[in-house]
TORDREN-741485 format. One record per residue (C-alpha): residue in one letter; x, z, y. Coordinates in steps of 0.02 Angstrom, whole numbers, padded with zeros to 5 digits, always signed. Each point is the difference from the previous one (the first is absolute). Layout:
BEGIN
AXZY...
This chain:
BEGIN
M+00506+00635+00568T-00149+00075+00083T-00195-00066+00054N-00130+00089+00121G+00114+00163-00031R-00007+00013-00188S+00137-00056-00110A-00026-00131-00127G-00079+00039-00172T-00050+00190+00073S-00140+00086+00043T+00092+00108+00131P-00130+00039+00127T+00033-00072+00166V-00043+00067+00193L-00180-00048+00048T+00016-00087+00170S-00070+00102+00133F-00170-00081+00116H+00134+00052+00139D+00145-00103-00064H+00009-00176+00101L-00049-00134-00109P+00075-00166+00024T-00135-00111+00065P-00031-00179-00086E+00103-00081+00118E+00127+00105+00000R+00016-00051-00165R-00006-00174+00019L+00138+00006+00124K+00101+00115-00101G-00013-00151-00137R+00047-00140+00120S+00164+00110+00077M+00067+00023-00198R+00035-00194-00001K+00152+00058+00115A+00064+00070-00170V-00062-00123-00113S-00075-00122+00055R-00120-00100-00074S+00134-00173-00029A+00100+00110-00078H-00097+00025-00168G+00030-00206-00047D+00186+00043-00024W+00067+00018-00188A+00169+00018-00053P+00064+00089-00128R+00138+00127+00077T+00188-00028-00084D-00025+00184-00075R-00150-00031-00069A-00035+00073-00208D-00021-00124-00132P-00164-00008-00037V+00030-00015-00181D+00082+00162+00005L-00123+00080+00083L-00131-00028-00124V+00116+00021-00144Q+00021+00211+00083Q-00175+00010+00047C-00035-00018-00212A+00111+00151-00034S-00152+00114-00018R-00113-00125-00075V-00026-00030-00198P+00135-00064-00070E-00079-00140-00098L-00131-00043+00127V+00140-00047+00139P+00043-00194-00107L-00211-00023+00016R+00029+00041+00183F+00125-00107+00045G-00074-00137-00124R-00158+00008+00116M+00121-00007+00148A+00080-00155-00063A-00135-00097-00018S-00009-00066+00198P+00041+00036+00178F-00177+00075+00008A+00021+00115-00137F+00167+00050+00075L-00059+00039+00153R-00148+00094-00097G+00122+00104-00080S+00137+00029+00151A-00093+00114+00125L+00159+00083-00002V+00115-00142+00052M-00116-00048+00116A-00015+00170+00076H+00185+00047+00046D+00010-00176+00082L-00147+00055+00114A+00114+00137+00017A+00152-00084+00068V-00103-00113+00134P-00066+00074+00160H-00171+00076-00020T-00129+00073+00106S-00023+00170+00029L-00214-00019-00029E-00045+00096-00166V-00129-00026-00083R-00022+00067-00198L+00070-00141-00099C-00061-00066-00156G+00189-00070-00006D-00044-00126-00130A-00109-00108+00080H+00022-00168-00083L-00142-00116-00045L-00046+00081-00177N-00012+00169+00068F-00169-00036+00073G-00164-00011-00083I-00166+00025-00050F-00080+00198-00055A-00122+00108+00010S-00043+00121+00119P-00112+00142-00061E-00139-00073+00060R+00039-00128-00120R+00002-00131+00129L+00135-00113-00014M+00159-00004+00131F+00159-00097+00039D+00124+00110+00035L+00207+00051-00035N+00006+00056-00170D+00185+00051-00049F+00058+00155+00093D+00155+00054-00113E+00115-00040+00144T-00105+00067+00128W+00081+00123+00175P+00015-00013+00177G+00100-00138+00057P+00000-00125+00142F-00175-00121-00003E+00100-00166-00028W+00081+00048-00157D-00168-00030-00086V-00041-00148+00108K+00175-00084-00047R-00033+00055-00169L-00166-00114-00001A+00061-00163+00099A+00158+00012-00124S-00110+00004-00148I-00106-00126+00062V+00143-00132+00026V+00070+00031-00177A-00170-00006-00064G-00039-00178+00073R+00160-00062-00050F-00049+00040-00178N-00172-00083+00000G+00103-00163+00078F-00080+00017+00184D+00111-00081+00106R+00089+00113+00180I-00137-00057+00114A-00130+00079-00129N+00108+00154-00025R+00033+00040+00201R-00203-00040+00024S-00034+00122-00133V+00118+00128+00091L-00053-00021+00154R-00196+00015-00046A+00043+00159-00078V+00093+00090+00142S-00118-00076+00108A-00156+00076-00078Y+00132+00155-00011R+00015+00013+00205D-00197-00058+00013A-00054+00141-00107M+00134+00128+00083E-00095-00028+00166R-00185+00004-00071Y+00064+00183-00062A+00070+00045+00167E-00154-00003+00077M-00061+00099-00124T-00001+00198-00016H+00094+00078-00145L-00170+00032-00090E-00022-00175+00019V+00140-00077-00076W-00007+00137-00126Y-00151-00035-00055S+00011-00198-00003R+00041-00093-00176I-00029-00173-00043D-00120-00040-00105V+00034-00144-00120R-00172-00082+00007E-00021+00013+00182L+00176-00076-00007L-00067-00164-00109A-00143-00012+00118T+00113-00075+00138G+00029-00163+00049R+00182+00023-00012A-00016+00072-00188A-00054-00173-00043A+00131-00085-00052M+00042+00127-00154R-00189+00063-00028R-00031-00056-00183S+00181+00069-00043T-00042+00180+00056E-00180-00005-00071Q+00085-00029-00149H+00117+00152+00001L-00134+00092+00065A-00079-00024-00150K+00125+00051-00097A+00058+00142+00095E-00204+00091-00022M-00013-00024-00157K+00189+00101-00017N-00071+00171-00043H+00033+00150-00131V-00114-00087-00113K+00071-00161-00009A+00162+00069-00006L-00040+00084-00153A-00050-00128-00092K+00147-00098+00046L+00110+00128-00010T-00034+00096-00154N-00080+00011-00174E-00055+00143-00095V+00081+00081-00137D-00070+00142-00121G-00130+00006+00134R+00102+00020+00153W+00042-00114+00123R+00180-00041+00018I+00120-00139+00096V+00046-00150-00083D+00198-00012+00034D+00057-00162+00066P+00167+00012-00006P+00109+00015+00118V-00132-00015+00116V-00133+00143-00054Q+00096+00104-00162H+00007+00180-00040V+00183+00092+00013G+00088+00118-00037D-00055+00172-00099L-00183-00003+00030V-00029+00174-00013E+00102+00046+00143V-00026-00136+00108Q-00178+00048+00006R+00042+00185+00017R+00110-00052+00161L-00143-00108+00045E-00158+00131-00022L+00130+00134+00134L-00002-00152+00136L-00190-00035-00022H-00014+00180+00028E+00094+00019+00161Y-00082-00182+00037R-00166+00080+00000D+00042+00141+00123T+00037-00142+00122L-00164-00085-00006A-00129+00058+00133A-00137+00131-00090D-00127-00130-00030R+00132-00126-00095R+00029+00147-00102A-00146+00023-00056L-00023-00184-00028F+00179+00004-00102D-00062+00163-00110R-00128-00090-00073Y+00103-00103-00099R+00116+00035-00149F+00191-00092-00036V-00012-00102-00150D+00172-00137+00017F+00125-00043+00094A+00138-00156-00002R+00157-00049+00113K-00066-00158+00083V+00116-00110+00097V-00049-00067+00176G+00046-00101+00130V+00187-00080+00020G+00076+00113+00116S-00080+00161-00072V+00062-00062-00184G+00118+00137-00072T-00096+00152+00096R-00099+00098-00096S-00184-00044-00039W-00126+00052-00128M-00171-00058-00003T-00135+00169-00064L-00163-00028-00079F-00138+00156+00044Q-00174+00013-00089G-00142+00044+00097P-00158+00096-00075N-00113-00119+00032G+00113-00125-00112G+00075-00092+00166P+00183-00010+00015L+00115+00037+00150F+00172-00090-00001L+00129+00062+00097Q+00194-00070+00039I+00130+00122+00016K+00143-00069+00094E+00163+00047+00041A+00047+00019+00190N+00160+00012+00077R+00097-00003+00163S-00040-00135+00087V+00105-00140+00067I-00056+00011+00159E+00049+00178+00031Q+00174-00054-00094A+00029-00116+00113L-00039+00090+00154T+00097+00173-00049G+00129-00066-00092S+00049+00057-00186G+00021+00160+00022A-00126+00147-00068P-00181-00038+00035P-00105+00134+00072V-00095+00125-00103V-00161-00101-00032H-00104-00040-00135Q+00001-00195-00023G-00146-00019-00084R-00107+00101+00131R+00088-00099+00129V-00050-00171-00099V-00185+00089+00006E-00004+00048+00181G+00076-00170+00061Q-00144-00091-00093R-00148+00110+00084M+00090-00005+00180L-00010-00222-00021Q-00145-00030-00127A-00168-00009+00076A-00058+00082-00152S+00092+00058-00122D-00014+00024-00200V-00093+00187-00017M+00104+00024-00152L+00165-00006+00077G+00122+00148+00001W+00149+00053-00094G+00123+00129-00091T+00157-00003-00055D+00064+00024-00187Q+00083+00166-00025T+00122-00047-00119S+00078-00163+00057G-00055+00050+00199H-00046-00179+00029H-00122-00010+00119Y-00175-00098-00018Y-00157-00057+00087L-00172-00024-00084R-00124-00124+00016Q-00126-00115-00079L+00039-00131-00117W-00129-00150-00001D-00111+00063+00145A-00069-00147+00056K+00183-00077+00065G+00044-00168+00019S+00122-00128+00108I-00005-00190+00052D+00110-00112-00092V+00117-00052+00154T+00085-00157-00102A-00187-00089-00048L-00037+00001+00203R-00004-00158+00089P+00129+00001+00177S-00193+00022+00078A-00042+00141-00103F+00158+00079+00000G+00008+00027+00180T-00168+00045+00005Y+00057+00127-00114T+00152+00085+00083S-00087-00002+00160F-00126+00126-00097C+00160+00095-00034G+00067+00039+00162W-00176+00068+00064A+00006+00107-00146L+00172+00047+00026A-00030+00037+00175R-00155+00106-00020A+00102+00127-00115H+00139+00011+00152A-00135+00041+00119R-00053+00134-00084T+00180+00072-00020G+00073-00058+00148D-00033-00054+00177S-00090-00137+00018V-00007-00008+00187T+00181+00014+00020I+00046-00145-00165H-00124-00122+00072G+00091+00033+00185Y+00150-00031-00071I-00043-00140-00126G-00134-00085+00172D-00098-00131-00002S+00137-00147-00001E+00059-00088-00170R+00180+00042+00024F-00015+00147-00113A-00083-00105-00168E+00127-00140+00057S+00144+00125-00015I-00083+00070-00171A-00012-00169-00053D+00192-00040+00049F+00052+00152-00128A-00114-00051-00124E+00067-00166-00025A+00199+00087+00014Y-00045+00122-00114A-00055-00100-00139D+00141-00113+00019Q+00090+00183-00049T-00132+00042-00127E+00031-00148-00114R+00182+00018+00022D-00033+00199-00071H-00093-00080-00133S+00137-00117-00040A+00120+00129-00007L-00105+00120-00124V-00028-00170-00111A+00219-00018+00019A+00006+00187-00067I-00102-00028-00128K+00054-00152-00067R+00169+00083-00011G-00059+00162-00080A+00042+00110+00124V-00193+00033+00039P-00121+00029-00158A-00150-00100-00030A-00130-00027-00107A-00135-00127-00037I-00170+00033+00109
């Protein structure tokens, strides 16, 4: 699949549009969006029923674990079995296959690929201003814009049920999210592409708006925590001093020194050498100031459990630490769902993640890069660990604040899609009415039911011993 004449995940140059080529006017693009309703109506997005040939969700998840670290697979399933919301977070592959099986538009954007509620959050821009945006890009790939919208909407209902909210409150929260997406897309459709590219959601400015009142106290607390999450604090929390050198403290199974440490370090150093070459010149100069000190395996997330992930500690010349996460990148679940299970294109999966993040986020980590384990062939991407990152605990929000938060997520998702897709055509398709939002709300409720059934199937498989699971 391609986007803007470029194969996803590659850097093949594209032919520049000539001045003499016809550029469709905004009105032509808006009408194009409206005409697409004939192929896939807005009401059609409300339909969900599993096909008779639907792949067994537990089988899909087990197959996905084939390339993962075997001793961590039970931990992954243990975490997913905790609740339907945990299951949804870990089953992006299942939902991608389900979305591919129903009618979808040809309105392509660079998808996040896993846009559930907890994959939005707070992080610091290079200027150290706190932004609200998408924060997970492991599954990024070009695809129909509504796939991200549907995954966000489904996660709202599943999370709302987990919080004990009633059906009306959950539906209202979905409608707020999708309406915010629609309204933001309309605003971006009126901007130039440069204005869209420069737009961002500043958390402090967000909290100054009236609609943030319901969740201001909770968000202020999370902001304070995010601002305290820096490399110096990480050094105090995650390490201790041994024989005059800082060492990462083991906390099995989440953080642990594993394997032949000499051999693993050799492989990581080779990977870091390749990573350095993926940085811009100014960032290479910054990275060169630091010296490799220690590393440990670190288990992260729910869906990512079992993928290879390392935390690495570097020391600077003035005593300041730098923590980098080295995280394995595999084939996107979106790409799998769209193209089938055949051989993937030749693409560096770490590069795919990094380039997707740079496309979608308003301001990305200055240390983003990628590398390869030359021994195993596994692909990785690298980023800073504990760099003023934070997230809102949606399980602690009341219905009003929860709905406000979902609207922020809808806004952030629209901003990301407007950067990589045609905001005018997308808004032309969605229109100004509530029809699209109501349909997505219908889908979200039906898919939340599906998620609960799939979660029950996983729990049953664990109970009968067909799937290994460890305590969280």
